C-alpha positions in Angstrom: -6.0 -33.5 8.6 -8.6 -31.0 9.9 -7.4 -31.6 13.5 -3.8 -31.0 12.4 -4.8 -27.7 10.8 -6.6 -26.7 14.0 -3.7 -27.6 16.2 -1.3 -25.8 13.9 -3.4 -22.7 14.1 -3.5 -23.0 17.9 0.3 -23.2 18.0 0.4 -26.8 19.0 3.1 -27.8 16.5 4.1 -31.2 17.8 0.5 -32.4 18.2 -0.3 -30.9 14.8 2.5 -32.8 13.1 1.4 -36.1 14.6 -2.1 -35.6 13.3 -0.9 -34.6 9.8 1.5 -37.6 9.8 -1.5 -39.8 10.6 -3.5 -38.2 7.8 -0.7 -39.0 5.3 -0.4 -42.5 6.6 -4.1 -42.9 5.8 -3.8 -41.1 2.4 -0.2 -40.6 1.2 -1.4 -38.5 -1.7 -3.2 -35.8 0.3 -1.3 -32.9 -1.1 -2.8 -30.3 1.3 -1.6 -32.3 4.3 1.9 -32.1 2.9 1.4 -28.4 2.3 0.4 -27.7 5.9 3.4 -29.7 7.1 5.5 -27.4 5.0 4.0 -24.3 6.6 4.3 -25.9 10.1 8.0 -26.7 9.6 8.8 -23.4 8.0 7.2 -21.7 11.0 9.5 -23.4 13.4 12.6 -22.9 11.3 13.0 -26.4 10.0 13.8 -25.3 6.4 14.8 -28.6 4.9 11.7 -30.4 6.3 9.5 -27.5 5.0 11.1 -27.6 1.6 10.7 -31.4 1.3 7.1 -31.1 2.2 6.5 -28.4 -0.4 8.3 -30.5 -3.0 6.1 -33.5 -2.1 3.0 -31.3 -2.4 3.7 -30.2 -6.0 4.8 -33.8 -7.0 1.3 -34.9 -6.0 -0.5 -31.8 -7.2 1.6 -29.8 -9.7 -0.9 -26.9 -9.8 -0.7 -26.2 -6.1 0.0 -22.5 -6.4 0.4 -21.8 -2.7 3.1 -24.5 -2.3 5.0 -23.1 -5.3 4.7 -19.6 -3.7 5.9 -20.7 -0.3 8.7 -22.8 -1.8 9.9 -19.6 -3.6 9.9 -17.7 -0.3 12.2 -20.3 1.3 14.5 -20.2 -1.6 14.6 -16.4 -1.6 15.5 -16.4 2.1 18.4 -18.7 1.2 19.5 -16.2 -1.5 18.7 -18.8 -4.3 17.2 -16.0 -6.3 16.7 -17.6 -9.7 15.2 -20.7 -8.2 12.8 -18.5 -6.2 11.9 -16.6 -9.4 11.2 -19.9 -11.1 8.9 -21.0 -8.4 7.0 -17.7 -8.3 6.6 -17.8 -12.1 5.0 -21.2 -11.9 2.7 -20.0 -9.1 1.7 -16.9 -11.1 1.0 -19.1 -14.2 -1.3 -21.3 -12.1 -2.9 -18.3 -10.2 -2.5 -15.1 -12.2 -4.0 -12.9 -9.4 -1.4 -14.0 -6.8 -0.1 -10.5 -6.2 2.3 -11.4 -3.5 4.2 -13.6 -5.9 4.6 -10.7 -8.3 5.9 -8.5 -5.4 8.3 -11.1 -4.2 9.6 -11.9 -7.7 10.2 -8.2 -8.2 12.3 -8.1 -5.0 14.4 -11.0 -6.4 14.8 -9.2 -9.7 15.8 -6.1 -7.8 18.6 -8.0 -6.0 19.8 -9.4 -9.3 20.0 -5.9 -10.8 17.2 -6.7 -13.2 15.4 -3.4 -12.5 13.2 -3.3 -15.6 11.7 -6.7 -14.7 11.3 -5.6 -11.1 9.5 -2.5 -12.2 7.1 -4.4 -14.3 6.3 -6.9 -11.5 5.8 -4.1 -8.9 3.4 -2.3 -11.3 1.5 -5.6 -11.8 1.3 -6.1 -8.0 -0.4 -2.7 -7.6 -2.8 -3.3 -10.4 -3.9 -6.5 -8.7 -4.0 -5.0 -5.2 -3.8 -1.2 -4.9 -4.0 -1.4 -1.2 -0.8 -3.5 -0.7 1.5 -1.2 1.2 4.7 -3.1 0.7 4.5 -2.9 -3.1 4.1 0.9 -3.0 7.1 1.1 -0.7 9.3 -1.3 -2.7 8.5 0.4 -6.0 9.3 3.8 -4.5 12.7 2.6 -3.3 13.4 1.1 -6.6 12.6 4.3 -8.6 14.6 6.4 -6.1 17.7 4.3 -6.0 18.0 2.4 -9.3 21.2 2.8 -11.3 19.2 2.2 -14.5 18.3 5.4 -16.3 15.2 4.0 -17.9 13.9 3.0 -14.4 15.1 5.7 -12.1 12.4 8.3 -11.4 12.9 10.1 -8.1 10.0 12.5 -8.6 7.5 9.6 -9.0 9.2 7.8 -6.1 8.1 10.5 -3.7 4.5 10.1 -4.8 4.7 6.3 -4.3 6.4 6.6 -0.9 3.9 9.1 0.3 1.1 6.7 -0.8 2.7 3.9 1.2 2.9 6.1 4.3 -0.7 7.2 3.9 -1.9 3.6 3.6 0.0 2.7 6.7 -1.2 5.8 8.6 2.4 7.0 8.9 3.1 4.3 11.5 5.4 2.0 9.5 9.0 3.1 10.1 10.3 1.4 7.0 7.9 3.4 4.8 9.0 6.6 6.5 12.6 5.7 5.9 11.8 5.1 2.2 10.1 8.5 2.0 13.2 10.1 3.6 15.4 8.4 1.0 13.1 9.6 -1.8 13.3 13.2 -0.5 17.1 13.0 -0.3 17.3 11.7 -3.9 15.2 14.8 -4.9 17.6 17.0 -3.0 14.9 18.0 -0.4 17.3 17.4 2.5 15.2 19.2 5.1 12.3 16.9 4.5 14.6 13.9 4.3 16.1 14.6 7.7 12.6 15.1 9.2 11.2 11.8 7.9 14.4 10.0 8.8 14.2 11.2 12.4 10.5 10.0 12.6 11.5 6.7 11.2 14.3 6.3 13.8 11.9 7.0 16.6 9.7 4.1 15.6 12.5 1.7 14.5 13.8 -1.1 16.7 17.1 -0.4 18.4 18.9 -2.9 16.1 18.1 -0.8 13.0 18.9 2.7 14.4 22.6 2.6 13.6 21.9 2.0 9.9 19.2 4.8 10.0 21.7 7.2 11.6 24.2 6.4 8.8 
């Protein structure tokens, strides 16, 4: 099992899988071995194998928060939003300080147009980890663009987006793009254009067409 972890961290996926399979052969109820297999297979794009490994992990150890969390991530990437939310909710119940689970659950709520629930989860994320840039950025975007009057708050959105940019030393183009959007929603179009141009300069070529629009 330990050797499998080491090989996985060294990028030796096939050898790592052989070691982990051997560990399971010796101890079929070694939940953490199944969990590492899930991570390994997810890392090389084998989603079904990864999902099966995470399912096996929580069958053996129902309170394995990390497996529930990663299982939720796979479901989210498959647009199975409610199932992902259910997994993250279990993970949070087991480990209440799992801030990334709150952030990701908020993103799923946002996609489902459940903005009040998204707002609450982003706020909780920032309470748990005030230095987590992505939550500042995500919450700023939500407040600037929400169609829900009780959630929409463009003025506060600028403060949050600025904080995200400060925490990332103004080097994350997605944060700069969010700040541009927040400025536009506050009708400060000069600032919006300026930040959007800076975001475009840093963004990969594949994203520049969308930024131009």
